[in-house]
N, C-alpha and C positions, 0 to 999 in steps of 0.2 A: 710250314714247307712241306710241299707233297711229296709222295714217298719216291716219284721219279727223279727228283731233284737231290734226295737224300743218296738214294743209290748211285747217281752220278758223281756226288761229292766224293764217296767212299770209294768210287773206282780210282777217282784223280788221287786222292789221298795214298791209294796203294802203289799208282804208277810213281809219285813222287818218291815214295818209300822204296821203290824197286831201284831206281835209279841212283839213290842216295846210299846204297849199300856199296856201291864203287866209290864214293866220297869217304865211307867211313874205313874203308880199308886203306886208301889212299892217305887218309890222316893220319893214321896210326904209323906211318912212316917218319914223321916229323914230331909229334907229341906222344905222349902217354894217353890212356883211356880217360883217365880222371879230368886231365887238362882238355882233351877234345870235346868231352860232353859239357863241361863247365864254361867253356868257350861257345860252344853252339845252344846251349841253354840261354844265355844271357844275352845273345845277338837277337835270338828268337823272341825274348821278354820285351827288349828293347824296340824290334821291330814292329810289334803288336801296340805298343803306345799310342802312334800317331792313327793307326787303324782304329782304335777305339774311340779316339776324340772325333774321327771322321764319320763312323757309324752312328754316334752320339748326335752329331750335327743333323744328319739325315733324319734320323729318328724324331729329332725336333720340329723340323721342317713337316714331315708327315702329320706328326701331332697337331702341329699348328694349323695346318690345310683341312684336318679333320674335326677341329674345334676341341682338341684335348688339351687341356694343360701339360705344362712340362714337367709338373709334379707327378701327374699321373703316368707319362710315358718313361719318367725316370727309372733305373732298375733297382730293385728293392731286395730285402732279405741280404743283406751285407753279410751276415753271420755264416750263413748256408754257403755263400759264394766262398768265403775265406776257408769255411773247412772242407768244401769241394777242391778248390785248388791246393790246398796243402796235401789233402789225400793223393791227388793225381800227381803232384810233384816229387812226393816221396815215392809212388809206384815207379812214375817215369825215370826217375833219377837211378833207382835200384836196377830195373829192368835193363836200362840203356847201357849201365856200368858192366852189368852181367854178361850182356851181348858184347861188348867192346873186348872184354877180357876174353870171353870163349872164342870170338875170332880169331885170337892171337893164338889160341893153342888148337884150333882145329881147321878142317878145309872148310871153305866158304859154300861148297854144297851141303855138307852136312848140319853147318849152322844153318842155313836157310830151310832145310826141312825141319830141325827139331824146332827152331822158332816158330814155324808154321802150325806147330801141335797145338796152339792155343785155339785152333777151329776145334779141336777135340774137348779141349779143358773147359772152354767157356759154357757149352751148353750141359756138361757134368757138373758144373759149379752153379750153373743156372737152375738145377734140379733142387739143390738146397735153398734156393731163393724162390721157389714155387713158380719156377718158367720153365714149363713143359715143352719141348719143342716138338713140333707135329713130325710124322713119320718120314716125310719126304725132305725134311730137316737133316735127318740122321742118315737117310739114303746120301744126301749132297755131301755130308762130311765125309762117308766112307769114302765117296767118290774122289772128293778133293785130296784125301789123304793119300788115297792110290797114286793120284796124279802128281803130287807133290813128292812122292817117294821115286816115282820114275824121272822126275825132273832133276832132282837134287842129290838123290842117293847113288854115287857112282863108286864109294866106297865100301869097306866091311861093315859090319853092325857094331863092330867093338865100340864100346864107350869110353872115352878118355875124360880128363878132368875138364877139357874146355868142352866137350860135348855135355858134362853135366851142369857147367856153369850155363850153358845155352839153354837147357832144359828148364832150369830154374827162371832165366829170364823169360820163357813162354809163359810159366807160371804166374808170374809177377805182370807180365802184358794182359793175360786174360784177367786178371783181379781190376787192372787199369781200364779195360774196356767195361767191367762191370760196374766200377766205380762212375764213369763217364754216363752209363745206362741210368745210375740212380741220380746224378746231379744235373745232368744236362736239362732235363724239363723245368727244373727249378731255377735255374740262374740263367746269367747271360754268358752264353759260349765263350766269346772272345775274351771277356774278362776273367773268366775261369782258366784259360789257356795262357794269357799272360802270367796270373798268379803262379799256375805250376811250374812254368819256366824260371821265374825268379826262384822258387824253392828250391828247383832241382838245380841251378846254378849253384846255389849256396852249398848245398850238400854235397855236389860235385867238388866245388872250388877249393873248399878247406882241404881235403885230402890231396887236391891238384898241389898246391902250396907245400904242403907237409912233405908230401912224399916224392913228387916229381920235379918239384922247383923250376916249372917252367921258363923258358928263356923267350924273350921277345923274338929273336932271330928264328926260332922254331916255329912261333905263331903265324910269323910273317910268312915263312916257307910253304906252310898250310894253309895259306888265307882262303884257296879255292875253295878246297874242300869242306872247310870249315863254315863258309859264308853259305855254301849250298845248303849244308845240313841245318845251319842256323836260320837262315831266312825263309828256305823250301820246304825243308823235312821237319824243322820244328815250327816257325811263324805260320806257314801256311798250312803244310799238311794236317798237324795235329791238332790246330784249329777247325779246319774244314772236319777231321774225325769227331770233335765234340759238337759241332753244329749239327751235323749229318745223322749223329746217332739220337739226336732227340726224337722221342716217341718212336724207336727204330727197334727192331728185334735185334737184340744183342749177338744172338747166334748167327743170323745171317749177316750181320755186320762184319763179324769175325771171318766169315766165309769171304765175303769181298775182299777185305783187308789180305786175306791170304794170297791175293793175286800177286804182291809185292814179289813173291818169290818168281812168278811167271814173266812180269816185266822186268825183272833183273836179268833173266835168261835172255828176253827179247831185245831189252837194251846192248848186253853182249853183242847179240846178233847183228843188229842193224849200227851199232856205234862202233864196236870194236872188230866188225866183221868175224865174230867166233862162230862157226858152224854149228849148228843144230843136228843132233843124232835122232834117229827114229825114235829112240826112247823119250828123250826130251820132248819131241813134237807131241807124243801120245801123252806126256804127263800133262802139257799145256792144255790139250784138247779136253782130257778127264775134268781139270780143274774149271775149264771155261763150261762145260757140260753141268756141273755141281752148281756154278753159280746162275746159269739160267733156270736151274730147276727151281730153287728158291726165291726167283723173281716171278713165279705163277701162283700166287696164293688166291686168286679172283675164284677159280673154279672151285677151291675148297669152301669157300666163303658161300658160292651159289650153291652148293651141293647141300649144305647144312640148312638152306632155307626150305 
């Protein structure tokens, strides 16, 4: 997959997540955070099963037309796939649960800004993994951080318990991005995504049954946000993230994914007719400038020749 396609898929992922923020908030009106996450993760996993079968059939057809045997085209290294799915599942379950609890204890604006701090955490963690970002990427991180501040932070800078939980969520999401960066070039992305959702649904499902005792009527009442979060946010967007991050700079990926905050504000403007203040417009512009800057690596490469 070329870099342009990877970038487009990450943009699409950020868009779906931005709109999904509304679904997460609405879903909490009917069910608890453990129940909401367990429901959407199991839906995401089940949704991907026929997708895997369909993609396998396409690969077999392509292999047959190219004269490659079905054994050569079949996915390999099951052990790495299972380990990757397990690690991703644990990370996404922990991060999503922290986010759901945090959203219920703080404002949406602060939650959006603090969650997007993974754009700073990812390159910092990357240094310890011997991934040194270029200067232009650090400039873009600072620009995006400033933009997200203007976009989301309309309240005081005081830190509540909910803010702390969302900050921990940002840290775990950063680890999730780096885990995907490590495993995605080695395994089938859609299969790993399916496994991560099954793992996450089990991790969230057990506390949901013990602590929240979910009622069928509550799940029915929350069917729309759960289905959106399960099929689009999980089944589609998280899978696109894994596929798009294959051989892609994790810091640049985190910058593009931070557009979810921008898209959530724009969705509120278009769908809910919520007016954008000059401060919010400035925030959107700064984030978009940051994303454009990191998409210009060619000049850097040509200057080194």
